[in-house]
N, C-alpha and C positions, 0 to 999 in steps of 0.2 A: 545903333540902327538895327531894328529887328527885320527879319525876312520871313516870308511865309514858307512853310514846308513844301518841298517839291511834290507835285501830284503823283500819286501812286498809280499802279497799273489799272486799278478799278475806280479811280477818282478823276473827274474832269479838272483841268487846270484852273477854270474859273468857278469851281464849286466852292460853296461855303464850307468852313471847317465842320467836321462832324457828319456831313452828308456823304453817303457812299453811292456810287453809280455802277451798274453792271458794265463790264467791258464790252467793246463793240463786238456783237455776235453776228453781224451780217454774213461773214464768211462761213458761219456754221449753220445758217438758217436754210431750211428747205421748205418749199411750198408744194404740196402734193395736190394734183388735180385729178378728179374722177370723171373720165369721159362718159357721157350718156348719149343715147340716141335722141334725135330731135323729137320733141313732143308736139311740134306744130302741125304735122299732118292730122293727128288725132283731133287737135283743136279745131282745125278748119273743116274737117269732115263733120264734126259735131255741129258747128255753126250751120253748115249746109243742110243737114237733115232736119234740125230743129226749125230752120227758116222755112223749109218746104211745108212742114206741118202747120205752122202758124199762118203762112201765106195762103194755104188751101182753105183755112177757116175764114180768112178775110175775103177770099174770092168767091166764097159760097159753095165750094166743093163739098165742105162739111156743113151740116145744119147747125144752127145755134145750140140745139140740144146736145151736140157732140163736143161742146167746150171742155167738159170734164175729161173726156177721153183724150182730147188733144193735149190738155194740161199734163195728164199722166205720161203721155209719150214724150213730152218736152222735159219732164222732171229729171230723167237721167242725164240730160245735157249739163245740169248743174254739177253733178258728181264728176263727169268726164272732164269738163273744163276746169274745175277746181284742181283735179289731178294734173292737168297740163300746166296750170299756173304754178303749182308746187315744183314741178320738174323744171320749168323755165327759170324760176328763182335759183334752183340748184345749178343751172347752166349759166348763171350770171347774166341773164337777159331780162333786165328789169322792165323793159318796154313790153315785151311779149307776155311776161308774167302778170303785169298790171292789167293789160288788156284782157287776157283770158280769165283772170280772177274776177274782173268786173263783169264780163260776160256771164260767168258762172252765177254771180249774184242776180243778174237780170233774169236768167232763166228760172231761177228759184222763185223770185218774186212773181213772175208771170204765171208759173204753174200754181202757186198758192192762191193768187187772186182769182184766176180763171177757174181753177178746180173747185174752189169753195163757193163761187158765185155770190160773193158779198155785195152789199149795196154800194152803188157808186163806182163799180169796177171800171166802167168805160172812162170816166173822167179822171179817176186816179191813175189808171194806166196811161192816159193821155199826157198828164203832167209828168209821169215817170219817163215816158219816151222823149219828151222835150228836154228833160234834165239830162237824159242819156245823150241827146243830140249835142248838148254843150260839152259833155265829156268827150264825145267822139271828135268834135272839132278841135279840141286841144290836143288829142292824140294824133290827129292828122298832121299837126304842125311838127311833131317830133319823129314820126314813123316813115317819113319819105324815103330815107335810105333803105329801109326794109320794105321793098316795093310790094311784096305779097300782102303784108299787114296793111300797108297804106291803101292798096287798091280795094281790099275788103271793106275798110273803113269808109273810103270815098263813096262806094255804092251803098253803104249802110246809112249814111247821113240823110239822104232824101227819104229813105224808108222810115227812119225814126221820126222825121218831120211830118210825113204824111200820116203815120200811125198816131202820133200825138195830136195832131189837129183833127183827125177823124174822131178820136175819143172825146175831144172837147166840144166839137161842133155837131157830131152825129152825121156828117155829110157822107152819103153812100159812095160818091165818086172818089172821095179821099180814101175810103176803106179799100175800094178796088185798086186804086193806084198803089196803096201800100202793099197789097197782096202781090201785084205784079212786080214791084220793086223787091219784094221778098224772094221771089223766084230768081231774079237777077243776082241778088246777094248769094243765093245758094249756088248758082252756076259759077260765080267768081271764086267762092270759097272752095268749091269742089276742084276747080282747076288748080288753085294754089296748093291744096293738099296733095293732089296727084303729082304736081311738078316737084314739090319738096320731097315726096316719097321716092320718086325716081332719082332725084339728085342724091339722096342719102344712100340708095342702093348701089348706084354706079360711081359714087364719089366724084361726080362732075355734073355740070348743068346740062340737062337734056332738053327740057322745055324752058323757054325764056321766062325769067322772073323779074329781071331788071334791077338787080341790086346796084347800089352806088355808095360811094363814101366808105365809112367804116364797115358797113354790112358787106360790101364787095371785098374789102381787104380781109375781113374775117374768113372768107372762103378761099380767096386767091392768094393771100399773103403767106409768108413762110412762118416757121415757129417763132422766130425772134419777134416778128410783128405781133403775134398772138400773145406773147408774154410781156409785151411792153406795158409798163406802169402797173403790173399785176399787184405789186405791194400796196397800191393805193385803192384797190377795189374792195367793195363790200365783202365781208367774210374774212378778209385778210387784215385790213386796217382795224384799229382798235375800236373806233366809233363809226356809226353810220352817218 
């Protein structure tokens, strides 16, 4: 009666002969984290300023001939929010990174279409805003614990709806409604940016943001909570 050879120090007991496995290296593994400042105030301030510019165009503060100038003012929002998205991915915040990256793309699309004055811009941007409305509705469903993001999205949804329908129908009252909602979006985004900046400077919540669930734990929890399941997060695990 033959017996299988005993498993060596680097071979699993149930491994097939000839295959070698590395020893358990968990006790030797170290995961280094690089702390970064929160990029979200920059992202929200960018949303606020760009929203004011586009809202003023919808409200008639700027003439139609000023579209190109407005587009050029909005274009830097693409660069800034793309930077915010990149930093948010580095901070392992996929929700904020996805939202800010998509915002960056929307500002670029708006600036290019409005700045070039191509044919059919109103209807194209109308469909674009309605598509963005669907994206925003999905994001609202997952951002509720991140109350600052959630609130900016909630007030943005009716604006995207009004802007989209105004572009498709040409109704003036919808365009003015979208402009007014754009000012509201700017106010909410400005508050969120200021509150997050104060919180980062003083290391405590100064103005209420209303975090809940994992977002609240991320700020109020201890280090052990922060590092829980770190080995399963993107950038540490082998596949995404």
